[in-house]
C-alpha positions in Angstrom: 11.3 -0.2 9.4 8.0 1.6 9.3 5.8 1.7 6.2 6.5 5.4 5.7 10.3 4.7 5.8 9.8 1.8 3.3 7.9 4.2 1.0 10.8 6.7 1.2 13.3 3.9 0.6 11.4 2.9 -2.5 11.4 6.5 -3.9 15.2 6.8 -3.1 15.9 3.4 -4.8 14.0 4.5 -7.9 16.0 7.8 -8.2 19.3 6.1 -7.3 18.8 3.3 -9.9 17.9 5.9 -12.6 20.9 8.1 -11.9 23.3 5.2 -11.7 22.0 3.7 -15.0 22.6 7.1 -16.7 26.2 7.1 -15.3 26.9 3.6 -16.6 25.5 4.4 -20.0 27.9 7.3 -20.4 30.9 5.0 -19.6 31.8 6.5 -16.3 33.1 4.0 -13.7 30.7 3.1 -11.0 32.9 4.3 -8.2 33.4 7.7 -9.9 29.7 7.9 -10.5 28.9 7.2 -6.9 31.3 10.0 -5.9 29.4 12.3 -8.1 26.1 11.3 -6.5 27.7 11.9 -3.0 28.7 15.5 -4.0 25.2 16.2 -5.3 23.2 14.7 -2.4 21.8 17.1 0.1 20.1 14.7 2.5 22.6 13.8 5.3 21.4 10.2 5.7 21.4 9.5 2.0 24.9 11.1 1.7 26.3 8.8 4.3 24.7 5.8 2.6 26.2 6.7 -0.7 29.6 7.4 0.9 29.7 3.9 2.4 28.7 2.5 -1.0 31.4 4.5 -2.7 34.1 3.3 -0.2 33.1 -0.4 -0.9 33.4 0.0 -4.6 36.8 1.9 -4.2 38.1 -1.3 -2.6 37.6 -3.1 -5.9 34.2 -4.8 -5.1 31.4 -5.0 -7.6 28.2 -3.0 -7.1 26.3 -6.1 -5.9 29.0 -6.9 -3.3 29.2 -3.3 -2.1 25.4 -3.1 -1.8 25.3 -6.4 0.2 27.9 -5.1 2.6 26.4 -1.7 3.1 22.8 -3.0 3.5 19.6 -1.1 2.9 18.9 -2.8 -0.4 16.0 -5.3 -0.7 17.0 -8.8 -1.5 15.2 -8.6 -4.8 17.2 -5.6 -5.9 20.5 -7.3 -4.9 19.6 -10.4 -6.9 18.7 -8.3 -9.9 21.9 -6.2 -9.7 24.0 -9.4 -9.5 22.2 -10.8 -12.5 22.8 -7.5 -14.4 26.5 -7.8 -13.7 26.7 -11.4 -14.8 24.8 -10.7 -18.1 26.5 -7.4 -18.8 23.2 -5.6 -18.8 23.5 -3.7 -15.5 22.3 -0.4 -17.0 19.1 -2.0 -18.3 18.5 -3.8 -15.0 18.9 -0.6 -13.1 16.4 1.2 -15.3 14.0 -1.6 -14.8 14.4 -1.5 -11.1 13.8 2.3 -11.1 10.5 1.8 -13.0 9.5 -1.1 -10.7 10.1 0.8 -7.4 8.5 4.0 -8.8 5.4 2.0 -9.6 5.5 0.1 -6.3 5.7 3.4 -4.4 2.7 4.8 -6.2 0.6 1.7 -5.4 1.6 1.7 -1.7 0.7 5.5 -1.5 -2.7 4.8 -3.1 -3.4 1.9 -0.6 -2.3 4.1 2.4 -4.7 6.9 1.3 -7.5 4.4 0.9 -7.0 3.2 4.5 -6.3 6.5 6.2 -9.3 8.5 4.8 -12.0 6.2 6.2 -10.3 6.0 9.6 -10.2 9.8 9.8 -13.9 10.0 8.8 -14.8 7.4 11.5 -12.8 9.3 14.1 -14.5 12.5 13.2 -17.9 10.8 13.4 -17.1 9.5 16.9 -15.9 12.9 18.1 -19.0 14.7 16.8 -21.3 12.2 18.4 -19.4 12.4 21.7 -19.8 16.2 21.9 -23.4 16.1 20.9 -24.4 13.4 23.5 -22.3 14.6 26.4 -22.2 18.4 26.0 -25.1 19.6 23.8 -28.0 17.4 24.8 -27.6 18.1 28.6 -27.9 21.8 27.9 -31.2 21.4 26.1 -32.5 19.0 28.9 -31.8 21.7 31.5 -33.5 24.4 29.4 -36.6 22.2 28.8 -36.7 21.2 32.4 -36.9 24.8 33.5 -39.8 25.3 31.0 -41.6 22.2 32.4 -41.3 20.2 29.2 -39.8 16.8 29.1 -37.8 15.4 26.2 -39.4 12.8 24.0 -38.4 9.1 24.2 -35.8 9.3 21.4 -34.1 12.3 23.2 -34.4 10.5 26.5 -32.6 7.4 25.1 -29.9 9.6 23.6 -29.5 11.3 27.0 -29.1 8.0 28.8 -26.5 7.0 26.2 -24.7 10.4 26.8 -24.9 9.9 30.5 -23.3 6.5 30.3 -20.6 7.9 28.1 -20.0 10.6 30.6 -19.8 8.2 33.6 -17.5 5.7 31.8 -15.5 8.4 29.9 -12.2 7.5 31.7 -12.5 3.8 30.8 -13.6 4.6 27.2 -10.6 7.0 26.8 -8.3 4.4 28.2 -9.5 1.8 25.7 -9.2 4.3 22.9 -5.6 5.1 24.0 -4.8 1.4 24.1 -6.2 1.0 20.6 -4.2 3.9 19.3 -1.1 2.5 20.9 -1.6 -0.9 19.3 -2.1 0.7 15.9 1.1 2.7 16.4 3.0 -0.4 17.4 1.7 -2.3 14.3 2.7 0.7 12.1 6.2 0.7 13.6 6.9 -3.0 14.2 7.4 -4.9 10.9 6.5 -8.4 12.3 3.2 -7.1 13.7 2.5 -5.2 10.5 3.2 -8.2 8.3 0.9 -10.3 10.5 -1.9 -7.8 10.1 -1.3 -7.7 6.3 -1.5 -11.5 6.2 -4.8 -11.4 8.2 -6.3 -8.9 5.8 -5.0 -10.8 2.8 -6.7 -14.0 4.0 -10.0 -12.2 4.7 -10.0 -10.4 1.4 -8.1 -12.9 -0.6 -10.9 -13.1 -3.3 -11.4 -9.3 -3.5 -10.9 -7.5 -6.8 -8.2 -5.3 -5.2 -6.1 -8.2 -4.1 -6.4 -9.9 -7.5 -5.5 -6.7 -9.3 -2.6 -6.1 -7.0 -1.2 -9.6 -7.8 -1.5 -8.9 -11.5 0.3 -5.6 -11.2 3.2 -7.0 -9.1 3.5 -10.2 -11.0 3.6 -8.6 -14.5 6.0 -5.8 -13.4 8.4 -8.4 -11.9 8.2 -10.6 -15.0 8.7 -7.7 -17.3 11.9 -6.6 -15.5 13.4 -10.1 -15.2 12.6 -11.2 -18.7 14.1 -8.0 -20.0 17.3 -8.7 -18.0 17.8 -12.0 -19.8 16.5 -14.5 -17.3 14.5 -17.6 -18.3 10.9 -18.2 -17.4 11.6 -20.4 -14.3 14.1 -17.9 -12.8 11.7 -15.0 -13.4 8.9 -16.9 -11.7 11.1 -17.7 -8.8 12.0 -14.0 -8.3 8.3 -13.1 -8.7 7.5 -15.1 -5.6 9.2 -12.4 -3.5 6.5 -9.9 -4.3 3.4 -12.1 -3.9 0.8 -10.1 -1.8 -0.3 -13.2 0.1 0.1 -17.0 0.4 -2.7 -17.6 -2.1 -0.9 -15.5 -4.7 2.4 -17.3 -3.9 0.6 -20.6 -4.4 -0.6 -19.5 -7.9 2.9 -18.6 -8.9 4.2 -21.9 -7.7 1.5 -23.6 -9.6 2.6 -21.7 -12.7 6.2 -22.8 -12.1 5.1 -26.4 -11.8 3.1 -26.2 -15.0 6.1 -24.8 -16.9 8.4 -27.5 -15.4 5.9 -30.1 -16.8 6.4 -28.7 -20.3 3.5 -26.3 -20.7 4.1 -22.9 -22.4 4.3 -19.9 -20.2 1.0 -18.6 -21.5 -0.8 -21.9 -20.8 0.7 -22.1 -17.3 -0.4 -18.5 -16.5 -3.9 -19.2 -17.7 -4.1 -22.5 -15.8 -3.0 -20.8 -12.5 -5.3 -17.8 -13.1 -2.7 -15.2 -12.3 -3.8 -13.0 -15.1 -7.3 -12.3 -16.5 -8.3 -14.0 -19.8 -7.8 -10.8 -21.8 -4.2 -10.5 -20.5 -3.6 -14.1 -21.3 -4.6 -13.5 -24.9 -2.2 -10.6 -25.1 0.5 -12.8 -23.6 -0.2 -15.6 -26.2 0.2 -13.0 -29.0 3.5 -11.8 -27.5 5.0 -15.3 -27.8 4.3 -15.3 -31.5 6.0 -11.9 -31.9 8.8 -12.4 -29.4 7.9 -9.4 -27.3 6.9 -11.0 -24.0 8.8 -8.5 -21.8 7.1 -5.6 -23.6 3.6 -7.1 -23.2 4.3 -7.8 -19.5 5.3 -4.2 -19.1 2.1 -3.1 -20.8 0.1 -5.4 -18.5 1.9 -3.9 -15.5 0.9 -0.4 -16.5 -2.7 -1.3 -17.1 -2.9 -3.3 -13.9 -1.5 -0.3 -12.0 -4.3 1.8 -13.4 -6.8 -0.9 -12.4 -5.4 -0.8 -8.8 -6.0 3.0 -8.7 -9.5 2.5 -10.1 -10.3 -0.3 -7.5 -9.0 1.9 -4.7 -11.0 4.9 -5.9 -14.1 2.8 -6.2 -13.6 1.5 -2.6 -13.1 5.0 -1.2 -16.0 6.2 -3.3 -18.3 3.7 -1.6 -17.0 4.3 1.9 -17.2 8.2 1.8 -20.9 8.5 1.0 -21.7 5.8 3.6 -19.8 7.5 6.3 -21.3 10.9 5.4 -24.8 9.4 5.4 -24.3 7.8 8.8 -22.9 11.1 10.2 -25.8 13.1 8.8 -28.4 10.6 10.1 -27.0 10.6 13.6 -26.6 14.4 13.8 -30.1 14.8 12.3 -31.5 12.4 14.9 -30.0 14.4 17.8 -31.2 17.7 16.4 -34.7 16.5 15.7 -35.1 15.0 19.2 -34.6 18.5 20.7 -36.4 20.4 18.0 -39.8 18.7 18.4 -40.2 19.7 22.1 -39.1 23.2 21.1 -41.8 23.3 18.4 -44.3 22.1 21.0 -43.4 25.0 23.3 -43.7 27.5 20.5 -47.1 26.1 19.5 -48.3 26.4 23.1 
């Protein structure tokens, strides 16, 4: 499944969980509620998915059993729905899932925008330089040659670069096409995409963005599971599903080990350094007031804002740098042909 399809699935799951939670809260049987959703759904693929789910619940199966048979639900969501059925808090679990997938979709969209924009800028820079070196400079060289003026050393160097690009244009375009094909395959093939994600996670494992992303996902997961009635160890086990990299998973396992050894959840989180010190102080206060799930939800919201700020900061650094490089290279090309022109005008 492509990343775009995953994002659409997250948005659909968020809306589906919200609507189904409202139906359960009004006392309508799940099968009847699913039939209502089928009648209101306009998208053909979503309608077929809801129809299959409805048919499974009509046969007497629970929602978790029907979702498992139909497929299309993440393992995490299936586990949470099953827990909601066992604890009798399915409506609360569904609302928590809706909030979680809505937040997760926003984070993924922000990360995608941060990646796509620099790539577009870089592609535009390459295209502009290619045109200037292979199409524009040769025209000036011919004009100056007819006037008996030679280009300066900088322009000559750029001309040689442009000539090389022109001679090897077929090979260069072939390499670019191969790179585009590899990027497309990575985007479409989940194993390759996960491998690239793992590589970037290892390279930038200590970056502010990765640490903030861990905090956002961990706190959102813990808020949902604790609100659903699970204990700390079960909540930590489910939180492992959404660790952004192996280092993050190691921190969560370290936290589980500390809890198993008898330490409080707050001390275990502080020892494993999953949350920042200020969030740990908030968590310690929540244990005294009995509002751990509410504090984790608050931390999740603040962490999501921190993710957006980190992404905006990253893009804010890349955009001026790319614009500066583009202006510098274009200015270098223009000046290399303007100086001989000024010399002719002076003569």
